[in-house]
C-alpha positions, 0 to 999 in steps of 0.5 A: 598779664605780662608786662614787656619793658624795653629800655633804650639808650640811644645816641642823642642824634639818633633818638628820633630814629629809634622812636620811629621804630618803637612807633612801628613796633607799637602799630604792629603790636596793636594788630596782635591778639592779646595786646592790651596796651603799648606805649613809647615813653621818654625819661626827660632826665636821661633821654632813655626811651622806654617801650612798655606793653601789656599783654594778656599772656606770655603765650600772646607775646610769643605768638606776636613775636614774628610780626613784631620782628618783621616790623623792625627787621631792617632797623639798624639798631647798632647805629642808633644805640651803644648797647642792646636795650635792657628788656624785662618780661614782668609777671605779677607775684 
């Protein structure tokens, strides 16, 4: 299993736009082979938005990358958050 986590810290007035993007990403991910779960989550204390996906393998995620990128290719992330998201690809050890 591969656990894909992306932590976004959007500008407060742009959080809804970033969340819409995360939902588009998730809808596309749900159509890809090898996806087990995908979620868009919010931390109530900080307002951080967290994308969380579980893939069967790193190879499944890499194969899905073109479709996932296409789903959000026109999204102006630099207008929505002050810095790129923190992204982690985690494997069980």
